[in-house]
N, C-alpha and C positions, 0 to 999 in steps of 0.2 A: 523400695518398690514404687512408692508414690512419687519420688523425685524423678525416676526414669520416665514415668508416664508424662510428667510435666515437660521434660525436655523434648520428648518426641512431639508433643502437641505444639510446643513453641517453635520447633524446627519447621513444622508444617505451616504454622502461622507466618513464619518469616518467608518461606517459599511462596506462599499465597500472596503476601504483600509485595514481594518482588515481582511476581507475575502481574499483579495489578498495576504496578508502576510502569512496567514495560508495555502493558496494553494501553495505558493512558497516553503513552508517547506515540505508539505506532498506529493505533486505531484512527486517530484523527488525520494522520498523514495518509494512511491508505484510503480514507474516505475522500480526502481532497483530491487524490490522484484519480479516483473513480469519477469524481465530478468533472475534473478537467479532461479526462478521456472521453467522457460522454459529450461534453461541449465540443470538443475538437472533431468528433465523429459527425456532428450535425452541421458543421460549418461547410458551405458549398465551396468547391475549388475556386480559386481566385481567376484562373485563366489557364490557357494551354501553353506549354512551353514550346517555343518555336523550334529549338534544336531537336527535341524529341519528335515532334510531329514532322519535321523536315527529314529526319533520318528514316522515319517509317515511310514517307512518300518516295524516297530514293530506292527502296527495295522493290 
């Protein structure tokens, strides 16, 4: 009986450890992507595309 409880507890510990390792990999990546998305949203446009504006003027 005691051995069964220990194996279940160790299984949950192994699952928790695996989830922590996965989180340690993906959380910094997601954070960096959010930072880059925020920076790119605040950068003003470099200029107008002549082809796009020309095609609008012809209509």
